[in-house]
C-alpha positions as CSV (number, residue, x, y, z in Angstrom):
1,M,-30.7,0.6,-6.3
2,N,-27.3,1.4,-7.5
3,V,-25.6,0.4,-4.3
4,T,-24.0,-2.9,-3.1
5,V,-23.6,-3.6,0.7
6,V,-19.9,-5.4,1.3
7,V,-19.4,-7.3,4.0
8,A,-16.1,-8.9,5.2
9,S,-16.1,-11.5,8.6
10,R,-14.6,-14.1,9.9
11,N,-15.9,-16.7,12.3
12,R,-19.0,-14.3,13.3
13,R,-22.0,-16.3,12.0
14,A,-24.5,-15.4,14.9
15,D,-23.7,-11.8,14.2
16,L,-24.2,-12.1,10.4
17,L,-27.5,-13.9,10.8
18,A,-28.8,-10.9,12.7
19,S,-27.3,-8.0,10.8
20,L,-27.5,-9.1,7.1
21,P,-31.1,-9.3,7.0
22,R,-31.7,-5.5,7.7
23,H,-29.6,-4.2,4.9
24,E,-31.7,-2.7,2.3
25,A,-29.6,-3.4,-0.9
26,P,-27.8,-6.6,-2.3
27,V,-25.3,-8.3,-0.2
28,V,-21.8,-9.5,-0.9
29,L,-20.3,-11.3,1.9
30,V,-16.8,-12.1,1.8
31,D,-15.9,-14.8,4.1
32,N,-12.1,-14.6,5.1
33,G,-11.8,-18.3,6.1
34,S,-14.2,-19.0,8.9
35,T,-14.3,-22.5,10.5
36,D,-17.4,-22.0,12.5
37,G,-19.8,-22.7,9.6
38,T,-20.3,-19.7,8.6
39,V,-20.5,-19.9,4.7
40,A,-22.9,-23.2,5.2
41,A,-25.4,-21.0,7.7
42,V,-25.6,-17.9,5.7
43,G,-26.3,-19.7,2.8
44,S,-29.0,-21.7,4.0
45,A,-30.8,-19.0,5.9
46,L,-30.1,-16.3,3.4
47,P,-29.9,-17.4,0.0
48,A,-30.0,-13.7,-1.4
49,V,-26.7,-13.2,-0.1
50,R,-24.0,-13.3,-2.6
51,I,-20.7,-15.4,-0.7
52,L,-17.3,-15.3,-1.6
53,P,-15.6,-17.9,0.7
54,L,-11.9,-17.4,0.7
55,D,-9.5,-20.2,1.9
56,R,-7.5,-17.8,4.3
57,N,-7.8,-14.6,6.4
58,V,-6.7,-11.7,3.8
59,G,-8.0,-9.2,6.3
60,A,-9.3,-5.9,4.8
61,L,-8.3,-7.0,1.5
62,A,-11.4,-9.3,1.5
63,R,-13.4,-6.1,1.2
64,T,-11.6,-5.1,-1.9
65,V,-12.5,-8.6,-3.4
66,G,-16.1,-7.6,-2.3
67,V,-15.9,-4.5,-4.3
68,L,-14.5,-6.0,-7.5
69,A,-17.4,-8.3,-7.5
70,A,-20.1,-5.7,-7.2
71,A,-21.7,-4.7,-10.2
72,T,-22.8,-1.1,-8.8
73,P,-21.5,2.1,-9.3
74,Y,-21.7,2.6,-5.6
75,V,-20.6,0.1,-2.3
76,A,-21.6,0.6,0.9
77,F,-19.2,-0.8,3.6
78,A,-20.8,-2.9,6.9
79,D,-19.1,-4.8,9.5
80,D,-20.8,-7.9,10.3
81,D,-22.3,-6.4,13.9
82,S,-23.5,-2.9,11.8
83,W,-26.4,-2.4,9.3
84,W,-27.8,0.7,7.7
85,A,-30.7,2.3,8.8
86,P,-34.0,2.3,6.9
87,G,-33.4,4.9,3.9
88,A,-30.0,5.6,4.5
89,L,-28.5,3.5,1.6
90,A,-31.2,5.3,-1.0
91,R,-30.1,8.5,0.8
92,A,-26.4,7.9,-0.3
93,V,-27.1,7.4,-3.6
94,E,-28.8,10.5,-4.2
95,V,-25.9,12.5,-2.4
96,L,-23.2,11.0,-4.6
97,E,-25.0,11.3,-7.7
98,A,-25.6,15.0,-7.1
99,H,-22.0,15.7,-6.1
100,P,-19.8,14.3,-8.8
101,A,-16.2,15.2,-7.0
102,V,-17.4,13.4,-3.8
103,A,-15.5,9.8,-3.6
104,L,-16.9,8.9,-0.1
105,V,-19.8,9.9,2.4
106,T,-19.9,9.0,6.0
107,G,-22.4,9.3,8.4
108,R,-23.5,9.3,11.8
109,I,-22.9,6.1,14.0
110,L,-25.2,5.0,16.7
111,L,-23.8,2.5,19.4
112,G,-25.2,-0.3,21.1
113,P,-29.0,-0.8,22.0
114,D,-29.0,2.6,23.7
115,E,-28.0,4.0,20.2
116,R,-25.5,6.5,21.8
117,V,-23.6,8.8,19.3
118,D,-20.1,7.3,18.5
119,P,-17.5,10.1,19.4
120,L,-16.1,10.0,16.2
121,T,-19.3,11.1,14.7
122,V,-19.5,14.2,16.8
123,E,-15.7,14.9,15.7
124,M,-17.0,15.0,12.4
125,A,-20.0,16.9,12.6
126,A,-17.9,19.4,13.8
127,A,-16.4,20.2,10.8
128,P,-13.0,21.2,11.7
129,L,-11.9,21.3,8.0
130,G,-14.9,23.1,6.8
131,T,-17.0,22.3,3.8
132,S,-15.0,22.3,0.1
133,P,-17.4,23.6,-2.9
134,G,-18.6,20.5,-4.5
135,G,-18.5,18.9,-1.3
136,A,-22.1,17.0,0.1
137,G,-21.4,18.0,4.0
138,P,-18.3,18.9,6.1
139,D,-15.0,17.5,4.6
140,V,-13.4,14.5,6.2
141,L,-9.9,12.9,6.3
142,G,-11.1,9.7,8.1
143,F,-14.0,7.1,8.0
144,A,-15.0,4.2,9.9
145,A,-15.4,1.2,7.4
146,C,-18.8,0.5,8.4
147,A,-20.1,3.7,8.0
148,A,-19.2,4.6,4.5
149,V,-20.3,4.4,1.2
150,V,-17.8,4.7,-1.8
151,R,-18.1,5.5,-5.3
152,R,-16.9,2.5,-6.9
153,S,-14.7,3.8,-9.7
154,A,-13.1,6.0,-7.2
155,F,-12.1,3.2,-4.5
156,L,-10.6,0.8,-6.8
157,S,-8.4,3.6,-9.0
158,V,-6.5,4.1,-5.6
159,G,-6.4,0.3,-5.1
160,G,-8.8,-0.2,-2.4
161,F,-7.9,-1.8,0.8
162,D,-4.5,-3.3,0.5
163,P,-2.9,-6.4,1.9
164,V,-0.3,-4.9,3.8
165,V,-2.6,-2.8,6.8
166,R,-5.2,-5.6,7.1
167,F,-7.7,-4.0,10.0
168,P,-8.2,-2.4,12.0
169,G,-7.1,1.0,10.6
170,E,-7.4,0.0,6.7
171,E,-9.0,3.1,6.2
172,E,-6.2,5.6,6.9
173,R,-4.2,5.0,3.5
174,V,-7.4,5.1,1.2
175,V,-8.3,8.3,2.5
176,L,-4.7,9.8,1.7
177,D,-4.6,8.7,-2.0
178,L,-8.3,9.7,-2.4
179,A,-7.5,13.0,-1.2
180,D,-4.2,13.1,-3.2
181,A,-6.2,12.2,-6.3
182,G,-8.3,15.0,-5.9
183,W,-11.3,13.5,-4.5
184,L,-13.4,14.9,-1.7
185,M,-14.9,13.1,1.3
186,S,-18.1,14.1,3.2
187,Y,-19.9,13.8,6.6
188,V,-23.6,13.7,6.2
189,D,-25.7,13.5,9.2
190,D,-28.8,12.0,7.9
191,L,-26.9,8.6,7.0
192,V,-27.4,6.5,9.7
193,V,-25.5,3.5,10.7
194,H,-26.5,1.3,13.5
195,H,-23.5,-0.6,15.3
196,H,-23.6,-3.1,18.3
197,P,-19.9,-3.9,19.0
198,S,-19.8,-8.0,19.2
199,P,-19.3,-9.7,22.2
200,A,-16.9,-11.9,19.9
201,R,-14.5,-9.2,19.5
202,G,-10.7,-9.5,20.9
203,S,-9.6,-7.7,24.2
204,A,-9.1,-3.8,23.8
205,A,-5.1,-4.7,24.4
206,H,-5.1,-6.7,21.1
207,R,-7.2,-4.0,19.3
208,R,-4.7,-1.5,20.6
209,T,-1.6,-3.4,19.0
210,Q,-3.4,-4.1,15.7
211,V,-4.3,0.0,15.4
212,V,-0.7,0.8,16.3
213,R,0.4,-1.6,13.7
214,S,-2.2,-0.1,10.9
215,A,-0.9,3.2,11.7
216,L,2.9,2.8,11.3
217,L,2.6,0.9,8.2
218,T,0.2,3.3,6.8
219,A,2.8,5.8,7.8
220,C,5.7,3.9,5.9
221,M,3.7,3.9,3.0
222,R,2.7,7.5,2.7
223,R,4.3,9.7,5.3
224,P,7.4,11.7,5.4
225,W,10.3,9.5,7.4
226,R,10.3,12.1,10.2
227,D,6.7,11.2,10.9
228,V,7.3,7.8,10.7
229,L,10.4,8.0,13.1
230,H,8.2,10.2,15.6
231,L,5.5,7.9,15.8
232,A,7.2,4.4,16.1
233,A,9.1,6.5,19.0
234,A,5.9,7.2,20.5
235,D,4.7,3.8,20.4
236,L,7.8,2.5,22.0
237,R,7.7,4.5,24.8
238,A,4.2,3.8,25.2
239,D,2.2,0.9,26.9
240,G,2.6,-2.9,26.4
241,P,0.0,-3.1,23.5
242,S,1.6,0.1,21.5
243,R,5.1,-1.6,21.9
244,R,3.7,-4.8,20.5
245,G,2.2,-2.6,17.8
246,V,5.5,-1.4,16.4
247,L,7.0,-5.3,16.9
248,T,4.4,-7.0,14.9
249,A,4.5,-4.4,12.1
250,V,8.2,-5.5,11.5
251,P,7.5,-8.3,9.1
252,S,5.2,-6.2,6.8
253,L,7.8,-3.2,6.4
254,P,9.2,-4.9,3.2
255,G,5.5,-4.9,1.8
256,A,4.8,-1.4,2.7
257,L,7.8,0.0,1.2
258,V,7.4,-1.8,-1.7
259,R,4.1,0.7,-1.8
260,R,5.7,3.5,-0.5
261,R,4.9,7.0,-2.4
262,R,4.9,10.2,-0.1
263,I,1.3,12.4,0.0
264,S,1.8,16.1,-1.2
265,P,2.9,18.9,0.5
266,W,-0.7,20.0,0.0
267,L,-2.1,17.0,2.0
268,Q,0.7,17.1,4.7
269,R,-0.4,20.7,5.6
270,R,-4.4,19.7,5.6
271,L,-3.2,16.8,7.9
272,A,-1.6,18.9,10.0
273,Q,-4.5,21.6,10.2
274,L,-6.7,18.5,11.7
275,A,-4.4,17.4,14.0
276,A,-4.1,20.9,15.5
277,V,-7.7,21.2,16.6
278,S,-9.0,17.1,16.3
279,P,-6.2,14.8,16.4
280,E,-8.8,11.9,16.8
281,L,-9.7,12.6,13.3
282,T,-6.0,12.3,12.0
283,G,-6.2,8.4,11.9
284,S,-9.0,6.0,10.8
285,E,-9.7,4.2,13.9
286,P,-13.3,4.6,15.2
287,V,-13.9,5.5,18.9
288,T,-16.1,2.6,19.6
289,P,-15.5,-0.1,22.5
């Protein structure tokens, strides 16, 4: 199979031992400096998994490390608490090989033991942007990293996930750069991902803070300054986690500004079109608990 699964994780040993055996392709696990014995436990229980241990937590950049280590033309991302359904990876390869203009496909996310459909999936399936010629399904300008398969060359051509944004919310800058480079991204409904959010996840307030931080830093890297100021002002007027998100973004602003390159007017119009009908899809944060 011409696809590798890349998982980045930190201190989620139990989740990994449950999810990694479910993938139907070679797995690269990039460990973000775990202190819970993850590397030893996975190495012992799952010797076929290639483990790349990092000495510190580099956030979503770990996924890019995994992509660089992969030798296949396609890479599927997964979280430590998610896995691709049987047949999904083979189907993703088939779709990408049949659609050379498509850099990324994303699919249907089923949440928890009751397998309810993630609201993000519902929004994408509604096809608010239509389907471009050469696309594999409805166009998307957002995705959840646990439910995406990328064309490795396209992903790396835009730099992959960067060291500024970390996660969650690392997907947006990649989407913007792929779209501006002329690549299509498609929703394909029969690509199924099971996502059982880990009980080890942080609080909703902390996650909100990190999402706001990511969105603001991405805006600094790619959006017009009026959009950056509007976003920051709205978050400062909002709740405590949102205000903290703005403040926690400040130390990383120099790194964002070094990487600043405004998106094209065409993409700005495309994003405005999407925001008018489905504002949830203009960012990249999955609507999961």
